[in-house]
C-alpha positions in Angstrom: 122.7 95.5 119.4 121.0 94.4 116.2 122.1 91.3 114.4 119.9 91.4 111.4 121.4 91.0 107.9 120.7 93.8 105.4 121.4 93.6 101.7 122.2 96.9 100.0 121.8 96.9 96.2 123.3 100.3 95.1 125.9 101.3 92.5 126.7 104.8 93.9 129.9 104.1 95.9 129.4 107.2 98.2 125.9 106.1 99.1 127.1 102.5 99.7 129.8 103.8 102.1 127.3 106.0 103.9 124.8 103.2 104.3 127.4 100.5 105.3 129.0 102.7 107.9 125.8 103.8 109.6 124.1 100.4 109.4 127.1 98.6 110.8 127.3 101.3 113.5 123.8 100.3 114.5 124.9 96.6 114.7 123.5 95.3 111.4 125.4 92.9 109.2 125.6 94.5 105.7 126.0 92.7 102.4 126.5 94.9 99.3 125.8 94.4 95.6 126.6 97.0 92.9 124.3 95.8 90.1 120.9 94.1 89.7 122.1 90.7 88.7 124.5 90.3 91.6 121.9 91.8 93.9 119.3 89.2 93.0 121.9 86.4 93.4 122.8 87.8 96.8 119.2 88.0 97.9 118.8 84.3 97.1 122.1 83.2 98.6 122.4 85.4 101.7 118.7 85.3 102.8 118.8 88.8 104.3 116.3 90.2 106.8 115.9 93.4 104.8 116.7 94.6 101.2 117.6 98.2 100.5 117.2 98.5 96.8 118.0 101.4 94.5 115.7 101.8 91.6 118.4 102.8 89.0 121.0 100.0 89.2 122.7 98.6 86.1 122.0 95.2 84.4 118.7 94.7 86.1 116.8 97.7 87.5 115.2 97.9 90.9 111.6 97.3 89.7 112.6 94.1 87.9 114.4 92.9 91.0 111.4 93.7 93.2 109.1 91.8 90.9 111.3 88.7 91.1 111.8 89.0 94.9 108.1 89.3 95.5 107.4 86.1 93.6 109.9 84.2 95.7 109.6 85.7 99.2 108.1 88.2 101.7 111.5 89.9 102.2 110.9 93.4 103.4 112.1 95.9 100.7 113.0 99.5 101.2 113.5 101.3 97.9 115.8 104.2 97.2 115.0 106.5 94.3 116.4 109.8 93.0 113.2 110.3 91.1 110.6 112.7 92.7 107.7 111.8 90.5 104.9 110.2 92.5 104.3 107.7 89.7 107.6 106.0 90.4 106.9 105.7 94.1 103.5 104.4 93.4 104.9 101.8 91.0 107.3 100.5 93.6 104.6 100.2 96.2 102.3 98.4 93.6 105.0 95.9 92.9 105.4 95.1 96.5 107.9 97.5 98.1 107.2 98.0 101.8 108.6 101.6 102.0 110.7 104.0 99.9 113.1 106.9 100.6 113.8 109.6 98.0 117.4 110.8 97.6 119.0 112.8 99.0 117.8 111.3 102.4 118.7 111.9 106.0 120.5 109.1 107.8 118.3 109.3 110.8 115.2 109.0 108.7 116.5 106.0 106.8 117.6 104.2 110.0 114.2 104.9 111.5 112.5 103.3 108.5 114.9 100.3 108.6 114.1 99.7 112.3 110.4 100.0 111.7 110.4 97.5 108.8 112.5 95.0 110.7 110.3 95.4 113.8 107.1 94.9 111.8 108.4 91.9 109.8 109.5 90.1 113.0 107.9 86.9 114.4 104.1 87.0 114.5 102.4 87.5 117.8 101.3 84.3 119.5 98.0 85.7 120.6 95.0 85.9 118.4 96.7 83.7 115.8 93.5 83.2 113.8 91.5 86.3 112.8 88.2 86.1 110.9 85.6 88.5 109.5 83.0 87.3 107.1 84.8 85.6 104.2 88.2 86.9 105.4 90.4 84.6 107.3 94.0 85.4 108.5 96.4 82.9 110.2 98.9 85.2 111.8 101.4 82.5 112.7 101.4 80.9 109.2 101.3 84.3 107.6 98.4 83.3 105.4 95.3 85.1 104.2 92.2 83.7 102.5 89.2 85.5 101.0 86.2 83.1 100.7 88.6 80.2 100.8 91.0 81.5 98.1 94.6 82.2 99.1 95.6 85.9 98.9 99.2 86.9 98.4 100.0 90.1 100.4 103.1 92.1 100.9 104.4 92.6 104.5 102.8 96.0 104.9 99.5 94.8 103.4 99.4 91.9 105.8 100.2 94.1 108.8 97.6 96.7 107.7 94.9 94.0 107.3 95.9 92.5 110.6 95.4 95.6 112.7 92.1 96.3 111.1 90.9 92.8 111.9 92.2 93.1 115.5 90.4 96.4 115.9 87.1 94.5 115.5 85.2 97.1 113.5 86.6 100.2 115.2 87.9 103.0 112.9 91.6 103.6 112.8 92.9 107.0 111.7 95.7 107.2 109.1 98.1 108.4 111.8 97.3 105.4 113.9 97.8 103.1 110.9 101.1 104.7 110.1 102.3 104.3 113.7 101.3 100.7 114.0 102.3 99.5 110.5 105.2 101.8 109.6 106.5 102.6 113.1 105.8 106.2 112.2 107.0 109.0 114.5 107.4 112.8 113.9 111.0 112.3 112.7 109.8 110.3 109.7 108.3 112.3 106.8 105.7 109.8 105.6 102.8 111.0 103.5 99.4 109.7 104.7 98.6 109.0 101.1 100.9 106.0 101.5 98.1 104.4 103.6 95.5 105.1 100.8 97.8 103.6 98.2 98.1 100.4 100.2 94.4 100.3 100.7 93.8 100.5 97.0 96.1 97.5 96.3 94.8 95.5 99.2 91.2 95.9 98.0 92.2 94.7 94.5 93.7 91.6 96.0 90.8 90.8 98.3 88.4 90.5 95.4 84.8 90.0 96.6 85.8 90.7 100.2 87.2 94.1 99.3 84.2 96.1 100.6 85.1 94.9 104.1 87.9 97.4 104.1 85.7 100.4 104.6 86.6 104.1 104.4 85.5 106.2 107.3 85.2 109.8 106.0 87.6 112.3 107.5 89.0 109.6 109.8 90.6 106.6 108.2 89.6 102.9 107.7 87.9 100.1 109.5 86.9 96.5 108.9 83.1 96.2 108.2 81.8 93.4 110.3 78.9 91.0 109.5 
């Protein structure tokens, strides 16, 4: 059974009960906060393995919490939102969220996303600890990325995405392959392939002069452009 600790920041008592019951049923340890200020304090004190964060919580909203958490850690963040506008989901991803679920959500889908996030944020693989391509360098064990010698701060998903491209050695990966490897995607999870494109756009911004190495392969997906 799972032993990871999950922090839920949510002010809707019914949703809290639903999440707590189903997460604990799966073996997770659950900590709950009902507002943004106490949620941020809990994130710092409890050091959870995953944060489930509602966008519209009182005192300090989810986007503000996310910005602060991202400055302090690489804690995986799954955002909950009742908003259906794409701009809100994009904003969460741009601020560093690893995934999002729109309310109302299915319990099976949410649990699948939780498991995928925890799996992908686990200990780095021991093999191929140092990956290089041109001016890009990734130390998998230290969780560090440099572009032409300059440190690059990436979210968990951005790091995993860049890692699989580097490991592919120039081979093209389809969006479905990327979703499967990075998000743990399967048919039970309704993940839009545009999620990949949104992460690519942010990753390119962060890589600066090395951005062109993340090349688009028309009608397929992406690859790392070798020397």
